[in-house]
N, CA, C, O and the ligand as a Tripos MOL2 file, in Angstrom:
@<TRIPOS>MOLECULE
protein
  309   307    78     0     0
PROTEIN
NO_CHARGES

@<TRIPOS>ATOM
      1 N          24.5560  -33.2350   -5.3430 N.3       1 MET1
      2 CA         23.4140  -32.9110   -4.4750 C.3       1 MET1
      3 C          22.3710  -33.8510   -4.5440 C.2       1 MET1
      4 O          21.9070  -34.1140   -5.6530 O.2       1 MET1
      5 N          21.9000  -34.4370   -3.4710 N.am      2 ASN2
      6 CA         20.9100  -35.4750   -3.4520 C.3       2 ASN2
      7 C          19.3130  -34.6760   -3.5690 C.2       2 ASN2
      8 O          19.0990  -33.5700   -3.0720 O.2       2 ASN2
      9 N          18.3810  -35.4070   -4.2500 N.am      3 ASP3
     10 CA         17.1250  -34.7180   -4.5080 C.3       3 ASP3
     11 C          16.6030  -34.3760   -2.9890 C.2       3 ASP3
     12 O          15.9730  -33.3220   -2.9050 O.2       3 ASP3
     13 N          16.7310  -34.9140   -2.1170 N.am      4 ASN4
     14 CA         16.1380  -34.3090   -0.7750 C.3       4 ASN4
     15 C          16.7920  -33.0100   -0.3310 C.2       4 ASN4
     16 O          16.1430  -32.0260    0.0250 O.2       4 ASN4
     17 N          18.0910  -33.0690   -0.3740 N.am      5 LEU5
     18 CA         18.7100  -31.7270   -0.1190 C.3       5 LEU5
     19 C          18.1830  -30.4950   -0.9560 C.2       5 LEU5
     20 O          17.8250  -29.3840   -0.5650 O.2       5 LEU5
     21 N          18.2530  -31.1060   -2.4020 N.am      6 LYS6
     22 CA         17.8670  -29.9280   -3.3930 C.3       6 LYS6
     23 C          16.4920  -29.4690   -3.1280 C.2       6 LYS6
     24 O          16.1920  -28.2810   -3.2560 O.2       6 LYS6
     25 N          15.5720  -30.4490   -2.7320 N.am      7 ASN7
     26 CA         14.2190  -29.8710   -2.5340 C.3       7 ASN7
     27 C          13.9900  -28.8130   -1.4740 C.2       7 ASN7
     28 O          13.2150  -27.8590   -1.5310 O.2       7 ASN7
     29 N          14.9750  -29.2320   -0.3010 N.am      8 ARG8
     30 CA         15.0020  -28.3480    0.9160 C.3       8 ARG8
     31 C          15.4990  -27.0150    0.6160 C.2       8 ARG8
     32 O          14.9780  -26.0120    1.1040 O.2       8 ARG8
     33 N          16.6160  -26.9740   -0.2710 N.am      9 LEU9
     34 CA         17.1740  -25.7700   -0.5020 C.3       9 LEU9
     35 C          16.6370  -24.8890   -1.7040 C.2       9 LEU9
     36 O          16.8080  -23.6700   -1.6850 O.2       9 LEU9
     37 N          16.0260  -25.4820   -2.6820 N.am     10 LEU10
     38 CA         15.5630  -24.9040   -3.9000 C.3      10 LEU10
     39 C          13.8310  -24.9500   -3.8990 C.2      10 LEU10
     40 O          13.1390  -24.1760   -4.5610 O.2      10 LEU10
     41 N          13.3450  -25.9440   -3.0800 N.am     11 GLY11
     42 CA         11.6940  -25.7980   -3.1870 C.3      11 GLY11
     43 C          11.4280  -26.9330   -4.2420 C.2      11 GLY11
     44 O          12.2340  -27.5660   -4.9240 O.2      11 GLY11
     45 N          10.0630  -27.0010   -4.1730 N.am     12 ARG12
     46 CA          9.5650  -28.3030   -5.0920 C.3      12 ARG12
     47 C           8.6950  -27.7570   -6.2350 C.2      12 ARG12
     48 O           8.4570  -28.4520   -7.2230 O.2      12 ARG12
     49 N           8.2550  -26.5930   -6.1050 N.am     13 GLY13
     50 CA          7.2590  -26.0670   -7.1740 C.3      13 GLY13
     51 C           7.6210  -24.6990   -7.6170 C.2      13 GLY13
     52 O           8.5850  -24.1010   -7.1390 O.2      13 GLY13
     53 N           6.7570  -24.1490   -8.6390 N.am     14 PRO14
     54 CA          7.1030  -22.8450   -8.9900 C.3      14 PRO14
     55 C           6.9190  -21.6950   -8.0200 C.2      14 PRO14
     56 O           7.5000  -20.6140   -8.1110 O.2      14 PRO14
     57 N           5.9970  -22.0600   -7.0270 N.am     15 LEU15
     58 CA          5.7410  -21.0640   -5.9300 C.3      15 LEU15
     59 C           6.6340  -21.2400   -4.8000 C.2      15 LEU15
     60 O           6.8750  -20.3250   -4.0130 O.2      15 LEU15
     61 N           7.1590  -22.4760   -4.7050 N.am     16 ASP16
     62 CA          7.9010  -22.8300   -3.3460 C.3      16 ASP16
     63 C           9.4650  -22.2880   -3.5120 C.2      16 ASP16
     64 O          10.2120  -22.9300   -4.2490 O.2      16 ASP16
     65 N           9.8880  -21.2750   -2.9260 N.am     17 ARG17
     66 CA         11.2290  -20.9370   -3.1120 C.3      17 ARG17
     67 C          12.2700  -21.1490   -1.9970 C.2      17 ARG17
     68 O          13.2020  -20.4040   -1.6930 O.2      17 ARG17
     69 N          11.9220  -22.2830   -1.4750 N.am     18 GLY18
     70 CA         12.7240  -22.8450   -0.4520 C.3      18 GLY18
     71 C          12.8120  -22.5450    1.0750 C.2      18 GLY18
     72 O          12.2670  -21.5330    1.5180 O.2      18 GLY18
     73 N          13.3850  -23.2710    1.7650 N.am     19 CYS19
     74 CA         13.3470  -22.9250    3.2980 C.3      19 CYS19
     75 C          13.7720  -21.4170    3.5810 C.2      19 CYS19
     76 O          13.0330  -20.6790    4.2320 O.2      19 CYS19
     77 N          14.9950  -20.9860    3.0640 N.am     20 GLU20
     78 CA         15.3260  -19.5390    3.1470 C.3      20 GLU20
     79 C          14.2800  -18.4500    2.8460 C.2      20 GLU20
     80 O          13.9740  -17.5940    3.6750 O.2      20 GLU20
     81 N          13.8120  -18.5220    1.7560 N.am     21 ALA21
     82 CA         12.6960  -17.5770    1.3430 C.3      21 ALA21
     83 C          11.4580  -17.7920    2.2590 C.2      21 ALA21
     84 O          10.9340  -16.7560    2.6700 O.2      21 ALA21
     85 N          10.9550  -18.8720    2.6100 N.am     22 GLY22
     86 CA         10.0510  -19.1850    3.5010 C.3      22 GLY22
     87 C          10.1000  -18.4930    4.7870 C.2      22 GLY22
     88 O           9.1440  -17.9610    5.3510 O.2      22 GLY22
     89 N          11.3470  -18.5560    5.2090 N.am     23 MET23
     90 CA         11.7870  -18.1020    6.7410 C.3      23 MET23
     91 C          11.6900  -16.5660    6.7150 C.2      23 MET23
     92 O          11.3550  -15.8580    7.6650 O.2      23 MET23
     93 N          12.0710  -16.1190    5.3460 N.am     24 ALA24
     94 CA         12.0640  -14.6430    5.3480 C.3      24 ALA24
     95 C          10.7220  -13.8850    5.4990 C.2      24 ALA24
     96 O          10.6910  -12.6880    5.7830 O.2      24 ALA24
     97 N           9.6800  -14.5930    5.3070 N.am     25 VAL25
     98 CA          8.3590  -13.7760    5.6070 C.3      25 VAL25
     99 C           7.6090  -14.6540    6.5280 C.2      25 VAL25
    100 O           6.3900  -14.5040    6.6040 O.2      25 VAL25
    101 N           8.1870  -15.5260    7.2130 N.am     26 VAL26
    102 CA          7.3730  -16.4790    8.2720 C.3      26 VAL26
    103 C           6.7690  -15.5820    9.2990 C.2      26 VAL26
    104 O           5.6620  -15.9540    9.6870 O.2      26 VAL26
    105 N           7.2740  -14.3990    9.8720 N.am     27 ASP27
    106 CA          6.9090  -13.7150   10.7330 C.3      27 ASP27
    107 C           5.6320  -13.0040   10.3900 C.2      27 ASP27
    108 O           4.7060  -12.8800   11.1910 O.2      27 ASP27
    109 N           5.6260  -12.5330    9.1410 N.am     28 GLN28
    110 CA          4.3650  -12.0190    8.5140 C.3      28 GLN28
    111 C           3.1980  -12.7990    8.2170 C.2      28 GLN28
    112 O           2.0570  -12.3530    8.3360 O.2      28 GLN28
    113 N           3.5320  -14.2040    7.7480 N.am     29 TYR29
    114 CA          2.6330  -15.0920    7.7680 C.3      29 TYR29
    115 C           2.0020  -15.5030    8.9600 C.2      29 TYR29
    116 O           0.7810  -15.6550    8.9960 O.2      29 TYR29
    117 N           2.8430  -15.7260   10.0960 N.am     30 VAL30
    118 CA          2.2740  -16.1810   11.2530 C.3      30 VAL30
    119 C           1.3560  -14.9260   11.8440 C.2      30 VAL30
    120 O           0.2750  -15.2130   12.3580 O.2      30 VAL30
    121 N           1.7280  -13.7070   11.7840 N.am     31 GLU31
    122 CA          1.0810  -12.6120   12.0140 C.3      31 GLU31
    123 C          -0.4130  -12.6680   11.3450 C.2      31 GLU31
    124 O          -1.4240  -12.4970   12.0260 O.2      31 GLU31
    125 N          -0.4360  -12.8900   10.1270 N.am     32 ALA32
    126 CA         -1.5770  -12.9660    9.3320 C.3      32 ALA32
    127 C          -2.6650  -14.1560    9.7460 C.2      32 ALA32
    128 O          -3.8900  -14.0660    9.6680 O.2      32 ALA32
    129 N          -2.0320  -15.0830   10.1200 N.am     33 VAL33
    130 CA         -2.7660  -16.3980   10.8320 C.3      33 VAL33
    131 C          -3.4550  -16.1260   12.0040 C.2      33 VAL33
    132 O          -4.6110  -16.4530   12.2710 O.2      33 VAL33
    133 N          -2.5040  -15.3790   12.8280 N.am     34 LEU34
    134 CA         -3.0860  -14.9100   14.1980 C.3      34 LEU34
    135 C          -4.2350  -13.8970   14.0310 C.2      34 LEU34
    136 O          -5.2820  -13.9830   14.6730 O.2      34 LEU34
    137 N          -3.9810  -12.9580   13.1510 N.am     35 ARG35
    138 CA         -5.0700  -11.8630   12.9380 C.3      35 ARG35
    139 C          -6.4760  -12.5270   12.2680 C.2      35 ARG35
    140 O          -7.5680  -11.9660   12.1730 O.2      35 ARG35
    141 N          -6.1430  -13.7900   11.8670 N.am     36 GLY36
    142 CA         -7.3570  -14.3410   11.1000 C.3      36 GLY36
    143 C          -7.5620  -14.0460    9.7310 C.2      36 GLY36
    144 O          -8.6050  -14.2940    9.1250 O.2      36 GLY36
    145 N          -6.3360  -13.3970    9.1460 N.am     37 ASP37
    146 CA         -6.4270  -13.0540    7.6190 C.3      37 ASP37
    147 C          -6.3570  -14.5060    6.8990 C.2      37 ASP37
    148 O          -6.1140  -15.5810    7.4470 O.2      37 ASP37
    149 N          -6.6380  -14.2550    5.4940 N.am     38 ASP38
    150 CA         -6.5030  -15.3130    4.5600 C.3      38 ASP38
    151 C          -4.9170  -15.4340    4.3210 C.2      38 ASP38
    152 O          -4.3250  -14.9710    3.3460 O.2      38 ASP38
    153 N          -4.3460  -16.1300    5.3710 N.am     39 ALA39
    154 CA         -2.9110  -16.2540    5.1150 C.3      39 ALA39
    155 C          -2.5750  -17.0250    3.9240 C.2      39 ALA39
    156 O          -1.6250  -16.6340    3.2460 O.2      39 ALA39
    157 N          -3.2710  -18.1480    3.5480 N.am     40 ALA40
    158 CA         -2.9140  -19.0160    2.3530 C.3      40 ALA40
    159 C          -2.9250  -18.1600    1.1310 C.2      40 ALA40
    160 O          -2.1260  -18.3220    0.2090 O.2      40 ALA40
    161 N          -3.8980  -17.2010    1.1500 N.am     41 ARG41
    162 CA         -4.1700  -16.3250   -0.0740 C.3      41 ARG41
    163 C          -2.9500  -15.1900   -0.1830 C.2      41 ARG41
    164 O          -2.5610  -14.7790   -1.2760 O.2      41 ARG41
    165 N          -2.4180  -14.7550    1.0360 N.am     42 LEU42
    166 CA         -1.6170  -13.7340    1.0280 C.3      42 LEU42
    167 C          -0.1930  -14.1210    0.9690 C.2      42 LEU42
    168 O           0.6680  -13.2960    0.6630 O.2      42 LEU42
    169 N           0.1250  -15.5490    1.2990 N.am     43 PHE43
    170 CA          1.3650  -15.9240    1.3130 C.3      43 PHE43
    171 C           1.4420  -17.4310    0.4890 C.2      43 PHE43
    172 O           1.8790  -18.4860    0.9510 O.2      43 PHE43
    173 N           1.0030  -17.2430   -0.5740 N.am     44 PRO44
    174 CA          1.0290  -18.7440   -1.3050 C.3      44 PRO44
    175 C           2.2350  -19.2680   -1.3260 C.2      44 PRO44
    176 O           2.3190  -20.4920   -1.2280 O.2      44 PRO44
    177 N           3.2710  -18.5800   -1.4390 N.am     45 ALA45
    178 CA          4.7040  -19.3440   -1.4960 C.3      45 ALA45
    179 C           5.0790  -20.0590   -0.2540 C.2      45 ALA45
    180 O           5.8090  -21.0480   -0.3160 O.2      45 ALA45
    181 N           4.5970  -19.5920    0.9270 N.am     46 ILE46
    182 CA          5.0680  -20.2480    2.2190 C.3      46 ILE46
    183 C           4.1890  -21.4280    2.4130 C.2      46 ILE46
    184 O           4.5200  -22.4560    3.0030 O.2      46 ILE46
    185 N           2.9740  -21.1730    1.8330 N.am     47 VAL47
    186 CA          2.0160  -22.4870    1.9260 C.3      47 VAL47
    187 C           2.4230  -23.5800    1.1080 C.2      47 VAL47
    188 O           2.3840  -24.7590    1.4600 O.2      47 VAL47
    189 N           2.8560  -23.1130   -0.1080 N.am     48 ALA48
    190 CA          3.3390  -24.3250   -1.0700 C.3      48 ALA48
    191 C           4.6520  -24.8310   -0.2970 C.2      48 ALA48
    192 O           4.8430  -26.0360   -0.1340 O.2      48 ALA48
    193 N           5.4850  -23.9300    0.1380 N.am     49 HIS49
    194 CA          6.5430  -24.7460    0.7230 C.3      49 HIS49
    195 C           6.2690  -25.6010    1.9890 C.2      49 HIS49
    196 O           6.9030  -26.6410    2.1640 O.2      49 HIS49
    197 N           5.2640  -25.1450    2.9410 N.am     50 MET50
    198 CA          4.8650  -26.1330    3.9210 C.3      50 MET50
    199 C           4.2280  -27.3290    3.4390 C.2      50 MET50
    200 O           4.2110  -28.3040    4.1900 O.2      50 MET50
    201 N           3.6970  -27.4050    2.2860 N.am     51 ASP51
    202 CA          3.1850  -28.6560    1.6680 C.3      51 ASP51
    203 C           4.3580  -29.5260    1.4980 C.2      51 ASP51
    204 O           4.2340  -30.7140    1.7970 O.2      51 ASP51
    205 N           5.5250  -29.0700    1.0370 N.am     52 GLY52
    206 CA          6.6470  -30.0130    0.6990 C.3      52 GLY52
    207 C           7.8350  -30.2100    1.6990 C.2      52 GLY52
    208 O           8.7830  -30.9740    1.5220 O.2      52 GLY52
    209 N           7.6460  -29.4690    2.6800 N.am     53 CYS53
    210 CA          8.8080  -29.4150    3.6120 C.3      53 CYS53
    211 C           8.1800  -29.5720    5.0740 C.2      53 CYS53
    212 O           7.6630  -28.6020    5.6290 O.2      53 CYS53
    213 N           8.2400  -30.7220    5.6230 N.am     54 ALA54
    214 CA          7.6520  -31.1230    6.9560 C.3      54 ALA54
    215 C           8.4550  -30.3540    7.9940 C.2      54 ALA54
    216 O           7.8970  -30.0020    9.0330 O.2      54 ALA54
    217 N           9.6790  -30.0880    7.7790 N.am     55 ALA55
    218 CA         10.5280  -29.5490    8.7940 C.3      55 ALA55
    219 C          10.0890  -27.9970    9.0530 C.2      55 ALA55
    220 O          10.0680  -27.4940   10.1760 O.2      55 ALA55
    221 N           9.7580  -27.3450    7.9070 N.am     56 CYS56
    222 CA          9.2830  -25.9740    8.0670 C.3      56 CYS56
    223 C           7.8120  -25.9750    8.5900 C.2      56 CYS56
    224 O           7.3830  -25.1380    9.3850 O.2      56 CYS56
    225 N           7.1510  -26.9070    8.1100 N.am     57 ARG57
    226 CA          5.5420  -26.9780    8.5990 C.3      57 ARG57
    227 C           5.5620  -27.0030   10.1090 C.2      57 ARG57
    228 O           4.9280  -26.2320   10.8280 O.2      57 ARG57
    229 N           6.4060  -28.0330   10.5310 N.am     58 GLU58
    230 CA          6.3150  -28.0960   11.9680 C.3      58 GLU58
    231 C           6.8530  -26.9380   12.7510 C.2      58 GLU58
    232 O           6.4190  -26.6330   13.8620 O.2      58 GLU58
    233 N           7.8030  -26.3120   12.1380 N.am     59 ASP59
    234 CA          8.4340  -25.0050   12.7390 C.3      59 ASP59
    235 C           7.1980  -24.0810   12.8080 C.2      59 ASP59
    236 O           6.7350  -23.5730   13.8290 O.2      59 ASP59
    237 N           6.7450  -23.9540   11.5450 N.am     60 ILE60
    238 CA          5.7410  -22.7890   11.4960 C.3      60 ILE60
    239 C           4.3990  -22.9820   12.4550 C.2      60 ILE60
    240 O           3.9220  -22.1200   13.1940 O.2      60 ILE60
    241 N           3.9800  -24.1440   12.2830 N.am     61 GLU61
    242 CA          2.7090  -24.5750   13.0980 C.3      61 GLU61
    243 C           2.9710  -24.3990   14.5980 C.2      61 GLU61
    244 O           2.1120  -23.9850   15.3770 O.2      61 GLU61
    245 N           4.3620  -24.7810   14.9870 N.am     62 GLY62
    246 CA          4.6130  -24.8140   16.4680 C.3      62 GLY62
    247 C           4.8320  -23.2090   16.6650 C.2      62 GLY62
    248 O           4.6730  -22.8090   17.8190 O.2      62 GLY62
    249 N           5.1290  -22.3860   15.8220 N.am     63 LEU63
    250 CA          5.4330  -21.0700   16.1070 C.3      63 LEU63
    251 C           3.8410  -20.4080   16.4930 C.2      63 LEU63
    252 O           3.5410  -19.7490   17.4880 O.2      63 LEU63
    253 N           2.9590  -20.8280   15.3480 N.am     64 ILE64
    254 CA          1.5990  -20.3150   15.6860 C.3      64 ILE64
    255 C           1.0490  -20.6300   16.8370 C.2      64 ILE64
    256 O           0.4650  -19.7910   17.5230 O.2      64 ILE64
    257 N           1.1930  -22.0240   17.2120 N.am     65 GLU65
    258 CA          0.7080  -22.5360   18.5460 C.3      65 GLU65
    259 C           1.1910  -21.5980   19.6100 C.2      65 GLU65
    260 O           0.3520  -21.0100   20.2920 O.2      65 GLU65
    261 N           2.4990  -21.4030   19.8170 N.am     66 ALA66
    262 CA          3.2900  -20.8980   20.8580 C.3      66 ALA66
    263 C           2.7640  -19.3080   20.8930 C.2      66 ALA66
    264 O           2.5840  -18.7850   21.9930 O.2      66 ALA66
    265 N           2.5720  -18.7110   19.9230 N.am     67 LEU67
    266 CA          2.1790  -17.3260   19.7750 C.3      67 LEU67
    267 C           0.6220  -17.2290   20.4250 C.2      67 LEU67
    268 O           0.2430  -16.3570   21.2070 O.2      67 LEU67
    269 N          -0.1140  -18.2580   19.9410 N.am     68 ARG68
    270 CA         -1.4820  -18.2240   20.3170 C.3      68 ARG68
    271 C          -1.6760  -18.4360   21.5870 C.2      68 ARG68
    272 O          -2.7310  -18.0080   22.0540 O.2      68 ARG68
    273 N          -0.8130  -19.0820   22.4020 N.am     69 ASN69
    274 CA         -0.8590  -19.3000   23.9160 C.3      69 ASN69
    275 C          -0.5220  -18.0900   24.4960 C.2      69 ASN69
    276 O          -1.3140  -17.6920   25.3510 O.2      69 ASN69
    277 N           0.6060  -17.2800   24.2210 N.am     70 ILE70
    278 CA          1.0340  -16.2840   25.0240 C.3      70 ILE70
    279 C           0.2330  -14.9870   24.3750 C.2      70 ILE70
    280 O           0.4250  -13.8640   24.8410 O.2      70 ILE70
    281 N          -0.6260  -15.1990   23.3310 N.am     71 ARG71
    282 CA         -1.5150  -14.0190   22.8920 C.3      71 ARG71
    283 C          -2.8880  -14.5270   22.2730 C.2      71 ARG71
    284 O          -3.1030  -14.7450   21.0810 O.2      71 ARG71
    285 N          -3.7500  -14.6670   23.3100 N.am     72 PRO72
    286 CA         -4.9330  -15.2860   22.7530 C.3      72 PRO72
    287 C          -5.6740  -14.2110   21.9320 C.2      72 PRO72
    288 O          -5.3830  -13.0240   22.0780 O.2      72 PRO72
    289 N          -6.6530  -14.6220   21.0480 N.am     73 PRO73
    290 CA         -7.3070  -13.6670   19.8920 C.3      73 PRO73
    291 C          -8.2030  -12.7640   20.9270 C.2      73 PRO73
    292 O          -8.7520  -11.8010   20.3890 O.2      73 PRO73
    293 N          -8.3580  -12.8760   21.8700 N.am     74 ASP74
    294 CA         -9.5100  -11.8090   22.7100 C.3      74 ASP74
    295 C          -8.5330  -10.8670   23.5890 C.2      74 ASP74
    296 O          -9.0160  -10.0420   24.3650 O.2      74 ASP74
    297 N          -7.2160  -11.0170   23.4420 N.am     75 ASP75
    298 CA         -6.3260  -10.1500   24.1040 C.3      75 ASP75
    299 C          -6.6110   -8.7100   23.8570 C.2      75 ASP75
    300 O          -6.5590   -8.2020   22.7370 O.2      75 ASP75
    301 N          -6.9200   -8.0630   24.9640 N.am     76 ARG76
    302 CA         -6.8950   -6.5610   24.7040 C.3      76 ARG76
    303 C          -5.8570   -5.8200   25.0220 C.2      76 ARG76
    304 O          -5.4150   -5.8300   26.1710 O.2      76 ARG76
    305 N          -5.2790   -5.0110   23.9680 N.am     77 VAL77
    306 CA         -4.1310   -4.3130   24.2290 C.3      77 VAL77
    307 C          -4.4700   -2.8840   24.6690 C.2      77 VAL77
    308 O          -3.5690   -2.0940   24.9500 O.2      77 VAL77
    309 ZN         11.6780  -25.7360    4.3170 Zn       78 ZN78
@<TRIPOS>BOND
     1     1     2 1
     2     2     3 1
     3     3     4 2
     4     3     5 am
     5     5     6 1
     6     6     7 1
     7     7     8 2
     8     7     9 am
     9     9    10 1
    10    10    11 1
    11    11    12 2
    12    11    13 am
    13    13    14 1
    14    14    15 1
    15    15    16 2
    16    15    17 am
    17    17    18 1
    18    18    19 1
    19    19    20 2
    20    19    21 am
    21    21    22 1
    22    22    23 1
    23    23    24 2
    24    23    25 am
    25    25    26 1
    26    26    27 1
    27    27    28 2
    28    27    29 am
    29    29    30 1
    30    30    31 1
    31    31    32 2
    32    31    33 am
    33    33    34 1
    34    34    35 1
    35    35    36 2
    36    35    37 am
    37    37    38 1
    38    38    39 1
    39    39    40 2
    40    39    41 am
    41    41    42 1
    42    42    43 1
    43    43    44 2
    44    43    45 am
    45    45    46 1
    46    46    47 1
    47    47    48 2
    48    47    49 am
    49    49    50 1
    50    50    51 1
    51    51    52 2
    52    51    53 am
    53    53    54 1
    54    54    55 1
    55    55    56 2
    56    55    57 am
    57    57    58 1
    58    58    59 1
    59    59    60 2
    60    59    61 am
    61    61    62 1
    62    62    63 1
    63    63    64 2
    64    63    65 am
    65    65    66 1
    66    66    67 1
    67    67    68 2
    68    67    69 am
    69    69    70 1
    70    70    71 1
    71    71    72 2
    72    71    73 am
    73    73    74 1
    74    74    75 1
    75    75    76 2
    76    75    77 am
    77    77    78 1
    78    78    79 1
    79    79    80 2
    80    79    81 am
    81    81    82 1
    82    82    83 1
    83    83    84 2
    84    83    85 am
    85    85    86 1
    86    86    87 1
    87    87    88 2
    88    87    89 am
    89    89    90 1
    90    90    91 1
    91    91    92 2
    92    91    93 am
    93    93    94 1
    94    94    95 1
    95    95    96 2
    96    95    97 am
    97    97    98 1
    98    98    99 1
    99    99   100 2
   100    99   101 am
   101   101   102 1
   102   102   103 1
   103   103   104 2
   104   103   105 am
   105   105   106 1
   106   106   107 1
   107   107   108 2
   108   107   109 am
   109   109   110 1
   110   110   111 1
   111   111   112 2
   112   111   113 am
   113   113   114 1
   114   114   115 1
   115   115   116 2
   116   115   117 am
   117   117   118 1
   118   118   119 1
   119   119   120 2
   120   119   121 am
   121   121   122 1
   122   122   123 1
   123   123   124 2
   124   123   125 am
   125   125   126 1
   126   126   127 1
   127   127   128 2
   128   127   129 am
   129   129   130 1
   130   130   131 1
   131   131   132 2
   132   131   133 am
   133   133   134 1
   134   134   135 1
   135   135   136 2
   136   135   137 am
   137   137   138 1
   138   138   139 1
   139   139   140 2
   140   139   141 am
   141   141   142 1
   142   142   143 1
   143   143   144 2
   144   143   145 am
   145   145   146 1
   146   146   147 1
   147   147   148 2
   148   147   149 am
   149   149   150 1
   150   150   151 1
   151   151   152 2
   152   151   153 am
   153   153   154 1
   154   154   155 1
   155   155   156 2
   156   155   157 am
   157   157   158 1
   158   158   159 1
   159   159   160 2
   160   159   161 am
   161   161   162 1
   162   162   163 1
   163   163   164 2
   164   163   165 am
   165   165   166 1
   166   166   167 1
   167   167   168 2
   168   167   169 am
   169   169   170 1
   170   170   171 1
   171   171   172 2
   172   171   173 am
   173   173   174 1
   174   174   175 1
   175   175   176 2
   176   175   177 am
   177   177   178 1
   178   178   179 1
   179   179   180 2
   180   179   181 am
   181   181   182 1
   182   182   183 1
   183   183   184 2
   184   183   185 am
   185   185   186 1
   186   186   187 1
   187   187   188 2
   188   187   189 am
   189   189   190 1
   190   190   191 1
   191   191   192 2
   192   191   193 am
   193   193   194 1
   194   194   195 1
   195   195   196 2
   196   195   197 am
   197   197   198 1
   198   198   199 1
   199   199   200 2
   200   199   201 am
   201   201   202 1
   202   202   203 1
   203   203   204 2
   204   203   205 am
   205   205   206 1
   206   206   207 1
   207   207   208 2
   208   207   209 am
   209   209   210 1
   210   210   211 1
   211   211   212 2
   212   211   213 am
   213   213   214 1
   214   214   215 1
   215   215   216 2
   216   215   217 am
   217   217   218 1
   218   218   219 1
   219   219   220 2
   220   219   221 am
   221   221   222 1
   222   222   223 1
   223   223   224 2
   224   223   225 am
   225   225   226 1
   226   226   227 1
   227   227   228 2
   228   227   229 am
   229   229   230 1
   230   230   231 1
   231   231   232 2
   232   231   233 am
   233   233   234 1
   234   234   235 1
   235   235   236 2
   236   235   237 am
   237   237   238 1
   238   238   239 1
   239   239   240 2
   240   239   241 am
   241   241   242 1
   242   242   243 1
   243   243   244 2
   244   243   245 am
   245   245   246 1
   246   246   247 1
   247   247   248 2
   248   247   249 am
   249   249   250 1
   250   250   251 1
   251   251   252 2
   252   251   253 am
   253   253   254 1
   254   254   255 1
   255   255   256 2
   256   255   257 am
   257   257   258 1
   258   258   259 1
   259   259   260 2
   260   259   261 am
   261   261   262 1
   262   262   263 1
   263   263   264 2
   264   263   265 am
   265   265   266 1
   266   266   267 1
   267   267   268 2
   268   267   269 am
   269   269   270 1
   270   270   271 1
   271   271   272 2
   272   271   273 am
   273   273   274 1
   274   274   275 1
   275   275   276 2
   276   275   277 am
   277   277   278 1
   278   278   279 1
   279   279   280 2
   280   279   281 am
   281   281   282 1
   282   282   283 1
   283   283   284 2
   284   283   285 am
   285   285   286 1
   286   286   287 1
   287   287   288 2
   288   287   289 am
   289   289   290 1
   290   290   291 1
   291   291   292 2
   292   291   293 am
   293   293   294 1
   294   294   295 1
   295   295   296 2
   296   295   297 am
   297   297   298 1
   298   298   299 1
   299   299   300 2
   300   299   301 am
   301   301   302 1
   302   302   303 1
   303   303   304 2
   304   303   305 am
   305   305   306 1
   306   306   307 1
   307   307   308 2
@<TRIPOS>SUBSTRUCTURE
     1 MET1         2 RESIDUE 1 A MET
     2 ASN2         6 RESIDUE 1 A ASN
     3 ASP3        10 RESIDUE 1 A ASP
     4 ASN4        14 RESIDUE 1 A ASN
     5 LEU5        18 RESIDUE 1 A LEU
     6 LYS6        22 RESIDUE 1 A LYS
     7 ASN7        26 RESIDUE 1 A ASN
     8 ARG8        30 RESIDUE 1 A ARG
     9 LEU9        34 RESIDUE 1 A LEU
    10 LEU10       38 RESIDUE 1 A LEU
    11 GLY11       42 RESIDUE 1 A GLY
    12 ARG12       46 RESIDUE 1 A ARG
    13 GLY13       50 RESIDUE 1 A GLY
    14 PRO14       54 RESIDUE 1 A PRO
    15 LEU15       58 RESIDUE 1 A LEU
    16 ASP16       62 RESIDUE 1 A ASP
    17 ARG17       66 RESIDUE 1 A ARG
    18 GLY18       70 RESIDUE 1 A GLY
    19 CYS19       74 RESIDUE 1 A CYS
    20 GLU20       78 RESIDUE 1 A GLU
    21 ALA21       82 RESIDUE 1 A ALA
    22 GLY22       86 RESIDUE 1 A GLY
    23 MET23       90 RESIDUE 1 A MET
    24 ALA24       94 RESIDUE 1 A ALA
    25 VAL25       98 RESIDUE 1 A VAL
    26 VAL26      102 RESIDUE 1 A VAL
    27 ASP27      106 RESIDUE 1 A ASP
    28 GLN28      110 RESIDUE 1 A GLN
    29 TYR29      114 RESIDUE 1 A TYR
    30 VAL30      118 RESIDUE 1 A VAL
    31 GLU31      122 RESIDUE 1 A GLU
    32 ALA32      126 RESIDUE 1 A ALA
    33 VAL33      130 RESIDUE 1 A VAL
    34 LEU34      134 RESIDUE 1 A LEU
    35 ARG35      138 RESIDUE 1 A ARG
    36 GLY36      142 RESIDUE 1 A GLY
    37 ASP37      146 RESIDUE 1 A ASP
    38 ASP38      150 RESIDUE 1 A ASP
    39 ALA39      154 RESIDUE 1 A ALA
    40 ALA40      158 RESIDUE 1 A ALA
    41 ARG41      162 RESIDUE 1 A ARG
    42 LEU42      166 RESIDUE 1 A LEU
    43 PHE43      170 RESIDUE 1 A PHE
    44 PRO44      174 RESIDUE 1 A PRO
    45 ALA45      178 RESIDUE 1 A ALA
    46 ILE46      182 RESIDUE 1 A ILE
    47 VAL47      186 RESIDUE 1 A VAL
    48 ALA48      190 RESIDUE 1 A ALA
    49 HIS49      194 RESIDUE 1 A HIS
    50 MET50      198 RESIDUE 1 A MET
    51 ASP51      202 RESIDUE 1 A ASP
    52 GLY52      206 RESIDUE 1 A GLY
    53 CYS53      210 RESIDUE 1 A CYS
    54 ALA54      214 RESIDUE 1 A ALA
    55 ALA55      218 RESIDUE 1 A ALA
    56 CYS56      222 RESIDUE 1 A CYS
    57 ARG57      226 RESIDUE 1 A ARG
    58 GLU58      230 RESIDUE 1 A GLU
    59 ASP59      234 RESIDUE 1 A ASP
    60 ILE60      238 RESIDUE 1 A ILE
    61 GLU61      242 RESIDUE 1 A GLU
    62 GLY62      246 RESIDUE 1 A GLY
    63 LEU63      250 RESIDUE 1 A LEU
    64 ILE64      254 RESIDUE 1 A ILE
    65 GLU65      258 RESIDUE 1 A GLU
    66 ALA66      262 RESIDUE 1 A ALA
    67 LEU67      266 RESIDUE 1 A LEU
    68 ARG68      270 RESIDUE 1 A ARG
    69 ASN69      274 RESIDUE 1 A ASN
    70 ILE70      278 RESIDUE 1 A ILE
    71 ARG71      282 RESIDUE 1 A ARG
    72 PRO72      286 RESIDUE 1 A PRO
    73 PRO73      290 RESIDUE 1 A PRO
    74 ASP74      294 RESIDUE 1 A ASP
    75 ASP75      298 RESIDUE 1 A ASP
    76 ARG76      302 RESIDUE 1 A ARG
    77 VAL77      306 RESIDUE 1 A VAL
    78 ZN78       309 GROUP 0 **** ****
């Protein structure tokens, strides 16, 4: 297993549990960001993973952007 693949699967630091673990809570993380909560404090593991994994960072940032566009912050429910 090369280092690149290992990092992607297992993560790079003590908080980073890898892509699979990050994606398991990504919807909660995105919801927190959209609510304006301190998502970095609530989900340190996913932030740590995004630091080390450009693919996930792009996915998650893209998801946040997409949701912002369909659900603006001043949306009245
Ligand atoms: Zn990843």
